Backbone bond lengths (Angstrom), bond angles and torsions (degrees), N, CA, C in turn:
res aa  C-N    CA-C-N  psi(-1)  N-CA   C-N-CA  omega(-1)  CA-C   N-CA-C  phi
1 Q - - - 1.448 - - 1.568 109.69 -
2 T 1.298 119.74 -16.79 1.443 119.64 -179.20 1.529 112.50 -93.17
3 S 1.329 116.77 7.51 1.465 122.70 -177.89 1.479 110.37 -116.45
4 E 1.310 117.20 154.23 1.458 124.34 173.22 1.530 112.68 -81.28
5 I 1.329 116.25 -6.28 1.456 121.55 -176.11 1.527 108.04 -78.15
6 E 1.354 115.88 132.85 1.444 121.02 174.81 1.520 108.60 -87.62
7 F 1.342 115.68 114.24 1.457 121.58 178.77 1.531 110.39 -96.85
8 I 1.326 114.03 131.63 1.447 119.95 173.27 1.542 105.16 -111.09
9 T 1.295 116.41 132.37 1.472 120.37 179.92 1.515 110.60 -124.23
10 E 1.288 113.54 134.67 1.476 121.86 173.36 1.559 105.17 -131.90
11 I 1.323 113.75 97.77 1.468 118.56 -172.15 1.520 110.18 -122.03
12 A 1.309 116.08 118.48 1.453 121.69 178.15 1.528 108.40 -75.72
13 E 1.336 113.45 161.82 1.437 119.65 175.29 1.544 109.81 -73.18
14 I 1.331 117.00 113.61 1.425 121.78 -176.78 1.536 114.06 -124.53
15 D 1.343 115.09 7.64 1.461 116.20 -179.68 1.534 110.61 -59.85
16 N 1.307 114.87 137.99 1.456 124.76 177.97 1.532 114.76 67.68
17 L 1.323 118.67 15.85 1.466 120.89 172.71 1.534 110.38 -74.87
18 F 1.365 114.87 -26.77 1.432 120.13 -177.39 1.527 107.09 -128.77
19 P 1.324 117.73 153.84 1.485 120.13 173.43 1.531 108.90 -60.91
20 K 1.313 116.03 152.97 1.493 122.63 -176.04 1.533 110.04 -53.70
21 E 1.311 118.89 -39.39 1.473 121.84 -176.46 1.527 111.10 -67.13
22 L 1.330 119.02 -21.02 1.443 122.48 175.78 1.515 111.22 -97.05
23 E 1.342 117.55 -32.09 1.459 120.73 177.88 1.490 113.06 -56.28
24 I 1.316 119.01 -35.88 1.450 122.97 -179.76 1.489 110.58 -61.07
25 H 1.339 119.20 -34.04 1.480 122.32 -179.72 1.553 109.86 -68.08
26 I 1.305 116.86 -36.71 1.464 121.13 178.90 1.547 107.43 -66.70
27 F 1.306 117.41 -45.72 1.466 121.92 177.77 1.541 110.86 -58.11
28 R 1.306 116.32 -47.32 1.483 120.19 -178.92 1.538 113.84 -65.85
29 I 1.335 115.93 -34.73 1.455 120.79 176.78 1.540 110.73 -60.01
30 I 1.327 112.99 -49.17 1.485 118.92 -178.74 1.551 109.41 -68.35
31 Q 1.334 115.36 -41.76 1.491 117.29 179.14 1.550 112.40 -60.64
32 E 1.306 116.67 -44.50 1.441 121.04 179.33 1.531 111.99 -64.78
33 S 1.319 115.95 -40.19 1.453 120.89 177.86 1.520 110.88 -61.81
34 I 1.340 118.45 -42.31 1.465 121.74 -179.82 1.521 108.48 -69.41
35 N 1.328 119.18 -39.38 1.472 121.73 176.33 1.525 108.65 -57.31
36 N 1.342 117.80 -46.80 1.464 121.76 -179.95 1.517 112.65 -58.52
37 I 1.322 116.24 -41.98 1.484 121.18 179.34 1.500 109.15 -62.96
38 V 1.326 116.49 -49.72 1.482 119.30 -177.12 1.526 112.33 -66.42
39 K 1.302 117.58 -40.82 1.464 120.90 -175.76 1.537 115.20 -80.22
40 H 1.360 117.30 -35.37 1.443 118.64 -165.15 1.526 114.39 -122.09
41 S 1.316 120.81 -20.02 1.490 121.41 -162.75 1.513 114.43 -80.45
42 Q 1.317 116.64 -30.66 1.478 121.94 -169.87 1.496 109.98 57.26
43 A 1.326 116.85 33.74 1.463 122.77 -178.45 1.552 110.97 -83.63
44 T 1.320 113.72 159.32 1.479 117.71 170.46 1.522 111.26 -108.97
45 N 1.314 116.67 -19.56 1.459 122.02 179.11 1.532 111.64 -134.76
46 A 1.277 116.18 147.15 1.464 121.15 177.66 1.504 108.64 -146.04
47 L 1.334 116.95 152.51 1.462 122.76 -179.57 1.540 107.77 -131.61
48 I 1.291 115.11 134.14 1.459 121.70 174.69 1.533 106.41 -123.12
49 Q 1.309 116.18 113.90 1.452 120.34 179.46 1.540 109.55 -120.26
50 V 1.311 114.78 134.64 1.471 120.16 175.13 1.561 104.89 -130.39
51 K 1.331 114.78 115.03 1.490 119.11 -176.05 1.532 107.79 -122.35
52 K 1.319 114.10 138.43 1.440 121.64 176.11 1.515 108.91 -104.53
53 L 1.336 115.93 118.10 1.440 120.54 171.02 1.525 106.63 -100.05
54 S 1.333 118.85 -178.04 1.447 120.87 -173.83 1.506 112.99 -57.01
55 N 1.338 117.88 -43.16 1.478 120.66 -176.37 1.532 111.06 -130.56
56 Q 1.320 117.68 20.63 1.461 120.07 -174.15 1.500 110.72 -150.84
57 L 1.330 116.44 143.13 1.437 122.45 173.00 1.544 106.08 -109.61
58 I 1.298 115.46 129.03 1.467 122.56 -176.54 1.560 107.35 -114.88
59 I 1.288 114.95 124.31 1.448 119.94 177.50 1.540 107.37 -118.60
60 I 1.310 117.23 125.21 1.438 123.84 177.69 1.519 108.31 -122.67
61 I 1.353 113.63 126.17 1.483 118.65 179.86 1.500 105.26 -127.82
62 Y 1.346 116.09 118.63 1.462 119.60 -174.00 1.549 108.49 -129.96
63 D 1.335 115.52 145.11 1.450 120.74 169.99 1.526 108.41 -139.50
64 N 1.324 114.57 154.36 1.446 120.93 -179.32 1.515 113.45 -97.13
65 G 1.333 116.79 27.43 1.434 122.71 -174.59 1.499 116.03 -82.22
66 K 1.336 116.01 -156.20 1.456 121.65 -169.66 1.536 112.80 -78.79
67 G 1.312 119.43 -14.46 1.474 121.97 179.13 1.534 110.89 66.60
68 F 1.313 115.33 -174.50 1.448 121.20 179.32 1.490 109.63 -159.65
69 E 1.326 116.09 162.30 1.476 120.02 175.91 1.476 111.40 -70.08
70 F 1.315 117.78 130.55 1.431 121.67 -178.11 1.518 111.86 -155.38
71 S 1.313 115.89 143.46 1.482 120.26 175.69 1.500 108.84 -135.05
72 H 1.314 118.44 131.06 1.485 120.99 179.11 1.521 113.13 -61.89
73 S 1.312 116.92 -20.35 1.479 118.36 175.09 1.508 112.24 -67.05
74 N 1.328 116.65 -16.08 1.483 120.86 177.95 1.509 113.26 -96.07
75 L 1.310 118.01 3.74 1.481 122.23 -172.71 1.525 110.75 -57.35
76 E 1.302 117.84 -41.87 1.437 121.19 -178.24 1.513 111.80 -71.90
77 N 1.310 118.32 -21.52 1.461 123.88 -173.64 1.502 112.40 -112.35
78 L 1.321 118.00 30.20 1.464 119.99 -179.72 1.539 108.93 -64.60
79 P 1.324 114.17 150.30 1.492 117.47 178.08 1.509 108.43 -68.66
80 T 1.330 116.47 151.43 1.440 121.69 179.79 1.523 111.89 -77.56
81 E 1.324 115.21 -17.02 1.460 119.78 175.10 1.506 109.38 -115.26
82 G 1.359 116.63 169.27 1.454 118.23 176.70 1.503 110.74 115.37
83 L 1.279 117.98 -127.19 1.448 123.40 -168.85 1.584 111.23 -81.59
84 G 1.273 120.26 3.58 1.442 120.89 178.82 1.520 111.41 78.35
85 L 1.308 118.71 6.20 1.437 121.80 179.97 1.515 112.80 -61.66
86 R 1.300 115.25 -34.21 1.487 119.52 -179.38 1.510 109.57 -62.90
87 G 1.303 117.41 -43.19 1.475 120.77 178.11 1.505 111.43 -64.63
88 I 1.330 117.92 -40.42 1.442 120.51 177.81 1.482 110.47 -63.69
89 F 1.331 117.73 -46.08 1.449 123.13 177.16 1.526 111.81 -55.39
90 E 1.338 114.72 -48.39 1.475 118.14 -178.44 1.515 111.34 -64.70
91 R 1.314 119.05 -39.29 1.443 121.71 178.62 1.529 112.13 -65.88
92 V 1.317 117.69 -40.09 1.470 122.37 177.83 1.590 108.58 -63.62
93 K 1.296 114.29 -38.63 1.454 119.37 177.84 1.536 111.75 -63.32
94 I 1.328 116.07 -44.11 1.467 120.66 177.01 1.527 112.51 -59.42
95 L 1.342 114.65 -35.21 1.469 120.99 -179.77 1.518 111.84 -85.54
96 Q 1.366 116.97 5.53 1.463 123.18 -179.93 1.521 112.57 57.18
97 G 1.337 115.22 38.93 1.447 120.88 -176.64 1.547 111.52 -106.05
98 K 1.316 111.91 -172.01 1.467 120.68 179.44 1.534 108.94 -125.27
99 L 1.332 115.19 132.55 1.466 120.46 -179.80 1.546 108.63 -113.97
100 T 1.300 114.02 130.56 1.485 120.04 173.55 1.526 108.69 -125.83
101 I 1.319 117.68 132.19 1.447 121.26 179.28 1.527 106.16 -124.51
102 N 1.367 115.14 122.21 1.441 120.19 176.60 1.530 108.19 -114.47
103 T 1.320 116.76 119.07 1.476 120.09 -178.37 1.532 108.99 -163.65
104 G 1.243 114.38 172.45 1.447 123.69 175.21 1.516 107.43 -179.42
105 R 1.306 115.65 168.30 1.460 116.39 -178.63 1.531 112.55 -56.89
106 K 1.311 117.15 130.41 1.454 123.27 177.58 1.490 114.12 65.90
107 S 1.327 118.81 20.40 1.475 118.10 -177.14 1.534 113.37 -123.90
108 G 1.334 117.99 13.90 1.435 119.12 -178.89 1.496 111.74 75.06
109 V 1.291 116.37 -175.05 1.478 122.48 178.89 1.508 109.02 -138.98
110 E 1.333 116.31 134.60 1.445 122.65 171.96 1.512 107.95 -123.83
111 I 1.292 116.36 120.74 1.477 122.42 175.02 1.527 106.58 -109.42
112 K 1.352 115.65 126.36 1.427 120.58 178.14 1.532 107.49 -122.11
113 I 1.320 115.85 129.91 1.447 121.63 -178.85 1.518 107.85 -124.88
114 E 1.299 114.91 127.36 1.502 119.82 176.22 1.525 108.04 -114.66
115 L 1.295 114.96 120.40 1.456 121.44 -177.38 1.536 111.70 -119.13
116 P 1.306 117.61 128.22 1.476 117.73 178.65 1.543 109.90 -71.92
117 I 1.281 115.58 139.78 1.473 121.54 171.17 1.492 106.89 -99.44
118 Q 1.271 117.50 108.08 1.410 122.50 -174.80 1.528 112.14 -81.45
119 E 1.313 117.61 134.75 1.445 120.99 -179.20 1.481 115.54 -56.24
120 K 1.370 115.99 -31.97 1.438 119.90 -179.25 1.515 114.28 -61.89
121 Y 1.338 114.79 -21.07 1.472 118.97 178.24 1.525 112.47 -71.59
122 H 1.337 115.47 -20.80 1.432 121.36 -175.57 1.553 116.45 -99.63
123 G 1.299 112.58 -7.14 1.462 119.71 -176.15 1.529 111.08 -83.32
124 K 1.328 114.89 -162.93 1.439 122.10 179.65 1.526 114.45 -65.89
125 D 1.361 114.82 -19.49 1.444 119.61 179.83 1.502 113.74 -72.16
126 H 1.314 117.61 -12.86 1.458 122.10 -171.82 1.528 110.92 -110.83
């Protein structure tokens, strides 16, 4: 509400899909991505999508802002400071997921995260 950016959200019901100690990582990934959009993007529109497929959680975060220079070959060597991408990358790694970032100068940013939903989370152990 403190931003001029129009956020569109499409968020599926995902409560209890992951243990609490892993759920916090999903929350922080989305939180950091929204912080990046508000602080750095100069966007007018943003989209936050969280979709549950049968065995996968898909998170798509998009903005129509200024974008930035990025190469997936640098994903393992992201700086520890800056856009918080290092933290997002580390959290996705903990969740055994896949992170894809599509961006470039003046082209906005799309972050796609694919997380496996493990059957053991839904059994008697959870």
